[in-house]
C-alpha positions as CSV (number, residue, x, y, z in Angstrom):
1,M,-10.7,38.9,21.4
2,A,-9.3,37.6,24.7
3,A,-12.7,37.6,26.2
4,E,-14.0,35.4,23.4
5,G,-11.2,32.9,24.1
6,V,-12.1,32.8,27.8
7,G,-15.8,32.4,26.8
8,E,-14.9,29.4,24.6
9,V,-12.9,27.8,27.3
10,A,-15.8,28.3,29.8
11,S,-18.3,26.9,27.3
12,K,-16.1,23.9,26.6
13,E,-16.0,23.1,30.3
14,Q,-19.8,23.2,30.3
15,L,-20.2,20.8,27.4
16,S,-21.9,17.5,28.1
17,A,-20.3,14.1,27.4
18,A,-22.2,13.7,24.2
19,Q,-21.2,17.2,23.0
20,K,-17.6,16.5,23.8
21,Q,-17.8,13.3,21.8
22,L,-19.4,15.1,18.9
23,L,-16.7,17.7,19.0
24,R,-14.0,15.0,19.0
25,K,-15.6,13.3,16.0
26,R,-15.7,16.6,14.1
27,Q,-12.0,17.1,14.8
28,D,-11.3,13.6,13.6
29,L,-13.3,14.1,10.5
30,D,-11.5,17.4,9.8
31,Y,-8.2,15.7,10.2
32,W,-9.1,12.9,7.8
33,K,-10.4,15.3,5.2
34,K,-7.3,17.4,5.5
35,N,-4.9,14.5,5.2
36,A,-6.9,12.2,2.9
37,L,-4.6,12.5,-0.1
38,K,-1.4,12.0,1.9
39,I,-2.9,8.9,3.6
40,R,-4.3,7.5,0.3
41,S,-0.8,7.9,-1.4
42,R,0.8,6.1,1.6
43,N,-1.7,3.3,1.4
44,R,-1.0,2.9,-2.4
45,I,2.7,2.8,-1.8
46,T,2.3,0.2,0.9
47,G,0.0,-1.8,-1.3
48,L,2.4,-1.8,-4.2
49,A,5.3,-2.8,-1.9
50,I,3.3,-5.7,-0.5
51,G,2.2,-6.7,-3.9
52,A,5.7,-6.6,-5.3
53,F,6.9,-8.7,-2.4
54,V,4.2,-11.3,-2.9
55,I,4.8,-11.5,-6.7
56,G,8.6,-11.8,-6.1
57,M,8.1,-14.5,-3.5
58,F,5.7,-16.4,-5.8
59,S,8.2,-16.2,-8.7
60,Y,11.1,-17.3,-6.6
61,T,9.1,-20.3,-5.3
62,I,8.1,-21.3,-8.8
63,L,11.6,-21.0,-10.1
64,S,13.1,-23.0,-7.2
65,V,10.5,-25.8,-7.8
66,K,11.5,-25.9,-11.4
67,Q,15.1,-26.1,-10.5
68,E,14.4,-29.0,-8.1
69,R,12.7,-30.9,-10.9
70,I,15.7,-30.3,-13.2
71,M,18.1,-31.5,-10.5
72,E,15.9,-34.6,-9.9
73,D,16.0,-35.3,-13.7
74,I,19.8,-34.9,-13.7
75,D,20.2,-37.2,-10.7
76,N,18.0,-39.8,-12.4
77,E,20.0,-39.6,-15.6
78,A,23.2,-40.0,-13.6
79,K,21.9,-43.1,-11.8
80,I,20.8,-44.6,-15.1
81,K,24.3,-44.0,-16.6
82,Y,26.0,-45.3,-13.5
83,I,23.9,-48.5,-13.6
84,R,24.3,-49.0,-17.4
85,G,28.0,-48.1,-17.2
86,P,30.8,-50.5,-17.9
87,R,31.3,-53.2,-15.3
88,T,34.8,-53.1,-13.8
89,G,36.2,-54.6,-10.6
90,T,35.5,-51.4,-8.7
91,N,31.8,-50.9,-9.5
92,S,30.5,-54.4,-9.8
């Protein structure tokens, strides 16, 4: 068995650049096949987190814009009441 290990090392040293690249690609492919489910679940979790953030930010923006409109309406009503209010020596 030890002789086979030495033979493999010697054969790896004799590999051409194209064969080394092919060997690396096979190792990468094996890695991705082995870990595909774990990577896919991480991607889903990340996607859901980003989606929740975007939906939350959108909802917050819409809510704050509605509140600004309400505040503008209240301010306008206050101005109208102030203008139509009773005339005294202090506000005339």
